[in-house]
C-alpha positions, 0 to 999 in steps of 0.5 A, spaced: 076 765 180 079 770 185 073 775 184 068 769 187 073 767 193 073 774 194 066 775 194 065 769 198 069 771 203 066 778 204 059 775 204 061 770 209 064 775 214 058 780 213 053 775 216 058 773 222 057 777 229 060 784 229 062 782 222 068 778 224 069 771 222 074 766 223 077 762 217 082 755 218 087 752 213 093 748 212 099 752 214 102 749 208 098 752 203 102 758 202 097 761 196 091 761 200 094 764 206 097 770 201 090 770 198 087 771 205 092 776 207 091 780 201 084 781 203 086 783 210 085 777 214 090 776 219 094 770 221 093 769 229 099 767 233 098 759 235 096 758 242 102 756 246 103 749 247 099 747 240 103 744 235 099 743 229 099 745 221 093 749 222 093 756 220 088 761 224 085 767 220 081 773 223 077 777 218 079 784 217 075 789 221 068 791 218 068 799 217 065 803 223 059 807 222 060 815 221 
């Protein structure tokens, strides 16, 4: 199951503009948050004044061409 999730996220990010994608999840789903982090997705700090249960991630940077 994890391999399928890994492949799905890679495919989605590869089709995103400049290889960067956003992902939203509930901040209490700690297993999902740990999974996204293990793949290099970065948890973005909430904007000041926002108080909700949404965790926002930005995909790992795509490899740069040589």
